[in-house]
Residue frames as qw, qx, qy, qz and C-alpha x, y, z in Angstrom:
[[0.003, 0.893, 0.449, 0.001, -0.08, 0.04, 0.03],
 [0.408, 0.519, -0.056, 0.749, 1.40, 3.49, -0.82],
 [0.347, -0.841, -0.062, -0.410, 1.99, 6.03, 1.84],
 [0.017, 0.590, -0.636, 0.497, 3.86, 6.37, 5.06],
 [0.787, -0.235, -0.569, -0.035, 4.04, 3.20, 7.14],
 [0.306, -0.676, 0.419, -0.523, 4.28, 3.29, 11.00],
 [0.449, 0.027, -0.857, 0.252, 5.53, 0.75, 13.52],
 [0.507, -0.487, 0.073, -0.707, 2.92, 0.09, 16.12],
 [0.141, 0.016, -0.947, 0.289, 2.14, -2.08, 19.09],
 [0.531, -0.240, -0.318, -0.748, -1.48, -3.07, 19.29],
 [0.102, 0.052, 0.895, -0.431, -3.46, -4.57, 22.28],
 [0.411, -0.212, -0.585, -0.667, -6.91, -5.85, 21.08],
 [0.322, 0.035, 0.684, -0.654, -9.99, -5.99, 23.46],
 [0.346, -0.098, -0.755, -0.548, -12.69, -8.37, 22.41],
 [0.528, -0.035, 0.459, -0.714, -16.20, -8.77, 23.68],
 [0.228, 0.045, -0.915, -0.329, -17.49, -12.34, 22.98],
 [0.650, -0.102, 0.102, -0.746, -21.22, -13.03, 23.17],
 [0.332, 0.098, -0.938, 0.002, -21.85, -16.56, 24.63],
 [0.306, -0.451, -0.835, 0.075, -25.20, -17.76, 25.84],
 [0.126, -0.868, -0.329, -0.351, -26.54, -14.14, 26.20],
 [0.542, -0.780, 0.022, 0.313, -23.52, -13.14, 28.27],
 [0.509, 0.819, -0.186, 0.188, -20.75, -10.96, 27.16],
 [0.817, -0.422, 0.077, 0.386, -17.21, -11.94, 28.14],
 [0.304, 0.920, -0.243, 0.053, -14.35, -9.53, 27.51],
 [0.857, -0.247, 0.182, 0.415, -10.75, -10.52, 27.04],
 [0.079, 0.926, -0.283, -0.236, -7.63, -8.68, 26.13],
 [0.907, 0.136, 0.234, 0.323, -4.95, -10.02, 23.64],
 [0.498, 0.756, -0.099, 0.414, -1.58, -8.76, 22.93],
 [0.271, 0.810, -0.118, -0.506, 0.44, -6.58, 22.56],
 [0.802, 0.320, 0.405, 0.301, 1.31, -7.37, 19.01],
 [0.132, -0.605, 0.286, 0.731, 3.91, -5.49, 16.90],
 [0.610, 0.532, 0.533, 0.248, 3.15, -4.62, 13.32],
 [0.138, -0.289, 0.254, 0.913, 4.01, -2.14, 10.57],
 [0.311, 0.659, 0.684, -0.017, 0.88, -0.57, 9.12],
 [0.188, 0.302, 0.276, 0.893, 0.11, 2.23, 6.67],
 [0.313, 0.085, 0.243, -0.914, -2.50, 5.04, 7.31],
 [0.071, -0.267, -0.936, -0.219, -5.83, 3.23, 7.45],
 [0.423, -0.375, -0.199, -0.800, -9.51, 4.10, 7.53],
 [0.542, -0.279, 0.550, -0.571, -11.78, 3.01, 10.38],
 [0.928, 0.165, 0.010, -0.335, -13.16, 0.11, 8.39],
 [0.690, 0.484, -0.510, 0.172, -9.70, -1.04, 7.48],
 [0.108, -0.518, 0.646, -0.550, -8.63, -0.78, 11.11],
 [0.763, -0.152, 0.396, -0.487, -11.37, -3.18, 12.21],
 [0.917, 0.340, -0.195, -0.070, -10.38, -5.65, 9.44],
 [0.401, 0.585, -0.601, 0.367, -6.78, -5.41, 10.58],
 [0.410, -0.424, 0.600, -0.540, -7.78, -6.14, 14.20],
 [0.923, 0.048, 0.204, -0.323, -9.74, -9.28, 13.17],
 [0.796, 0.494, -0.335, 0.098, -6.97, -10.42, 10.91],
 [0.142, 0.591, -0.663, 0.437, -4.47, -10.03, 13.66],
 [0.670, -0.257, 0.519, -0.465, -6.51, -11.99, 16.11],
 [0.961, 0.216, 0.061, -0.163, -6.99, -14.82, 13.61],
 [0.607, 0.606, -0.469, 0.207, -3.35, -14.74, 12.62],
 [0.032, -0.507, 0.702, -0.499, -2.38, -15.23, 16.34],
 [0.318, -0.104, -0.942, 0.020, -4.54, -18.39, 16.83],
 [0.376, 0.088, 0.458, -0.801, -7.68, -16.77, 18.37],
 [0.207, -0.210, -0.906, -0.303, -10.61, -19.28, 18.03],
 [0.521, -0.088, 0.232, -0.817, -14.32, -19.13, 18.76],
 [0.305, 0.146, 0.934, -0.115, -16.61, -21.90, 19.57],
 [0.069, 0.367, 0.751, 0.544, -19.64, -22.50, 17.20],
 [0.179, -0.769, -0.614, -0.009, -22.05, -20.67, 19.50],
 [0.359, -0.637, -0.129, 0.670, -19.85, -17.63, 20.14],
 [0.379, 0.790, 0.274, 0.396, -19.92, -14.26, 18.29],
 [0.429, -0.082, -0.158, 0.886, -17.62, -11.35, 18.49],
 [0.024, -0.839, -0.543, -0.013, -19.98, -8.56, 19.71],
 [0.040, -0.994, 0.086, 0.054, -17.45, -5.80, 20.29],
 [0.836, 0.059, 0.032, 0.545, -13.87, -5.16, 19.31],
 [0.029, -0.995, 0.071, -0.072, -11.47, -2.36, 20.18],
 [0.828, 0.144, -0.178, 0.511, -7.83, -1.73, 20.50],
 [0.362, -0.880, 0.108, 0.287, -5.16, 0.31, 22.20],
 [0.722, 0.592, 0.043, 0.356, -2.54, 1.62, 19.66],
 [0.465, -0.763, 0.178, 0.413, 0.99, 2.71, 20.66],
 [0.682, 0.712, -0.095, 0.138, 3.05, 4.18, 17.87],
 [0.771, -0.376, 0.132, 0.496, 6.92, 3.74, 17.98],
 [0.255, 0.940, -0.187, -0.126, 9.09, 6.61, 16.97],
 [0.863, 0.299, -0.162, 0.373, 12.35, 5.69, 15.29],
 [0.297, -0.904, 0.309, 0.009, 15.32, 6.61, 17.55],
 [0.712, 0.453, -0.457, 0.282, 18.94, 5.85, 17.02],
 [0.794, -0.436, -0.275, 0.321, 21.02, 4.53, 19.86],
 [0.535, 0.168, -0.083, 0.824, 23.73, 7.19, 19.22],
 [0.096, -0.591, -0.104, -0.794, 21.29, 9.96, 20.12],
 [0.685, -0.619, -0.381, -0.045, 20.55, 8.63, 23.69],
 [0.047, 0.686, -0.435, 0.581, 21.96, 10.27, 26.73],
 [0.722, -0.306, -0.598, 0.167, 22.91, 8.54, 30.01],
 [0.492, -0.678, -0.381, 0.391, 22.31, 10.54, 33.18],
 [0.053, 0.966, 0.016, -0.251, 22.79, 13.93, 31.37],
 [0.273, -0.567, 0.606, 0.487, 25.98, 12.80, 29.67],
 [0.718, 0.516, -0.240, -0.400, 26.11, 12.17, 25.96],
 [0.876, -0.148, 0.441, 0.123, 27.15, 8.62, 25.09],
 [0.378, 0.792, -0.432, -0.209, 30.31, 8.81, 22.88],
 [0.820, -0.200, 0.518, 0.138, 31.93, 5.70, 21.73],
 [0.033, -0.526, 0.646, 0.553, 34.57, 5.05, 19.04],
 [0.265, 0.156, 0.929, 0.207, 32.57, 2.07, 17.81],
 [0.252, 0.715, 0.610, -0.232, 29.34, 4.15, 17.40],
 [0.128, 0.889, -0.041, -0.438, 30.96, 7.29, 15.94],
 [0.821, 0.552, 0.003, 0.147, 33.14, 5.43, 13.52]]
């Protein structure tokens, strides 16, 4: 897919309807690289991620609600980190 891709960590919350009772469960966190998605595509991505990670339902169970918590990861280089106010300088890192 064209566009900017982001590295995310996703925790998926699922509400499962079973015998007229809703049971909630949380799955994850899972790491993934994703492009910018619409809301419909995000729901499809959550269901695909669950099925890809061996999530199963019994024959009488139905997914009644699904949601997620998304944490985006910013790219940082190790050379730009500081240690207790001091810059890390190493001959191996600086060449």
